[in-house]
C-alpha positions, 0 to 999 in steps of 0.5 A: 894651043902653040905657046907664043914668045912672050907666055914661054918667057911668062912660064920660066919668068914665074918657075924660077921665081918660084924656085928661087923664092920657094929655096930662099924661105925654106929652112929643113931640107927637100922634106919641107920643100916639097908641100909648098912645090905642091901648094905653089904649081898643084894648087895656086898654078895648076900647072901640074896634077896632085897625081903627077906632084907624087909621083914627082915626089917619088922620083924625086925622092928615090934618085942621088942628091940632095931631094929638095932639087931633084923636086926642082928639076922634076918640075921643072922640065914637066913644065917645061922641057929642059931650059924649064930645068935648068930656069929651076935648078939655078933657082933652087941652087942659088939662096943656100948657095950665096946662104950659105957663102956668107954665113962661112965668112962669118962663121965664127961670130955667128957659131957662139952666138947662143941667138943663133942657137935657138933659132937653130933649136925653134928651127927643128919644131917646124921643120919637124910639123912640115914633115909631119904635115907632108906625111900625112898627105901624102898618105891621105893620098895613098889611102884615099884610092882604098886599095890594100897593096899601096897601103901596104906598102906603106903601112910595111915600108915605116915598120921596117925602117922605124922598128927593123932600121931596115937599111932604106934604101934596100925599102926604096929598092923593093918597095920599086919592084912592087910599086912596077909589080903591081903596075904590069899587073894592071896593065894585064887586066886592064886590056883583058878588060 
């Protein structure tokens, strides 16, 4: 069934306002906005499946640039094509642009304000909690598949970065190669069956 112009406009408006709201009220960067995008687009609007959101998140993380912008581009394109990607970019970039512009005009007043400093310190704890939530939710999805390779890649990546200080770009590249080889293997095994 083809979408009418009114339905398209409603979808565009919902996409724009959703990304605008998420971006305006999210502190802590891309890893904080991802679970909120998941809640909005997967759980509330049902525009994206859980696995698709995990895939879009992985692409957003491995692409150059801000993860929040990358994720919104991918979600917008997935939901509403090129126009959706453009609207979600504008919705995601507009709030930080306005906020940073306002702060830069009053930088000297903010810089030495003790209350602002305490608020920022408090936000760090909230950001850490949200990042832990993302790790737990995404890790749970990996463990639920009950496949050994993804679990080994997850644990190996953590150990490589945390304990051996391996450059994250190398880890992402290695995970991409392992994932591509695993996908090829799974496809060939599926054809033989």
